[in-house]
C-alpha positions in Angstrom: 100.2 146.4 101.9 102.3 144.1 99.8 104.1 143.0 103.0 100.8 142.2 104.7 99.8 140.0 101.7 103.2 138.3 101.7 103.1 137.7 105.4 99.6 136.3 105.2 100.6 134.0 102.4 103.6 132.8 104.3 101.6 132.1 107.4 98.9 130.3 105.4 101.5 128.2 103.7 103.2 127.4 107.0 99.8 126.4 108.5 99.2 124.0 105.6 102.6 122.5 105.8 102.2 121.9 109.6 98.8 120.4 109.1 100.1 118.0 106.5 103.1 117.1 108.7 100.7 116.3 111.7 98.5 114.2 109.4 101.6 112.3 108.0 102.6 111.5 111.6 99.1 110.3 112.4 99.1 108.2 109.2 102.4 106.6 110.2 101.0 105.8 113.6 97.9 104.2 112.1 100.1 102.2 109.6 102.1 101.0 112.6 98.9 100.0 114.4 97.7 98.1 111.4 101.0 96.3 111.1 100.7 95.3 114.8 97.2 93.9 114.2 98.5 91.8 111.3 101.4 90.6 113.5 99.0 89.6 116.2 96.8 87.8 113.7 99.9 85.9 112.5 100.8 85.0 116.0 97.4 83.5 116.4 97.8 81.3 113.4 96.1 83.4 110.7 97.6 83.7 107.2 98.2 87.4 106.9 98.5 87.3 103.1 95.0 85.9 102.9 93.8 88.3 105.6 95.0 91.2 103.6 93.2 89.9 100.6 90.0 89.5 102.6 90.3 93.2 103.8 90.8 94.3 100.2 87.8 92.3 99.0 85.6 93.7 101.7 86.4 97.3 100.5 85.1 96.5 97.1 81.6 97.1 95.8 79.7 93.8 95.6 79.0 94.2 91.9 82.6 95.1 91.2 83.8 92.1 93.1 81.5 89.7 91.2 82.6 91.2 87.9 86.3 90.7 88.8 85.7 87.2 90.0 83.9 86.4 86.7 86.8 87.8 84.7 89.3 85.9 86.8 87.4 82.7 86.4 87.2 83.2 82.6 91.0 83.8 82.5 91.7 80.7 84.6 89.5 78.6 82.4 91.2 79.9 79.3 94.6 78.9 80.8 93.3 75.5 81.9 93.8 76.5 85.6 90.1 76.6 86.7 89.2 74.1 89.4 86.6 71.5 88.5 83.2 72.2 89.9 82.4 70.1 93.0 79.4 67.8 92.9 77.1 67.8 95.9 
């Protein structure tokens, strides 16, 4: 019976490792696809550094983003780096 348990555990472990390996391959494929999209955007004249920032911002919760922007503005003001408000 101990051999059955050991065999089951080995097979279970092997199945987990194989699943992880497949997912890692898929993840790498997706990462390559994302890289290709950024390269295409760059070839079309877009700034990929800013594009990455936009993607990052869009992932955030709206309230979290507003809070971060407020803190950033506060820090920039404290350092004398804040842009002057524009008059309309």
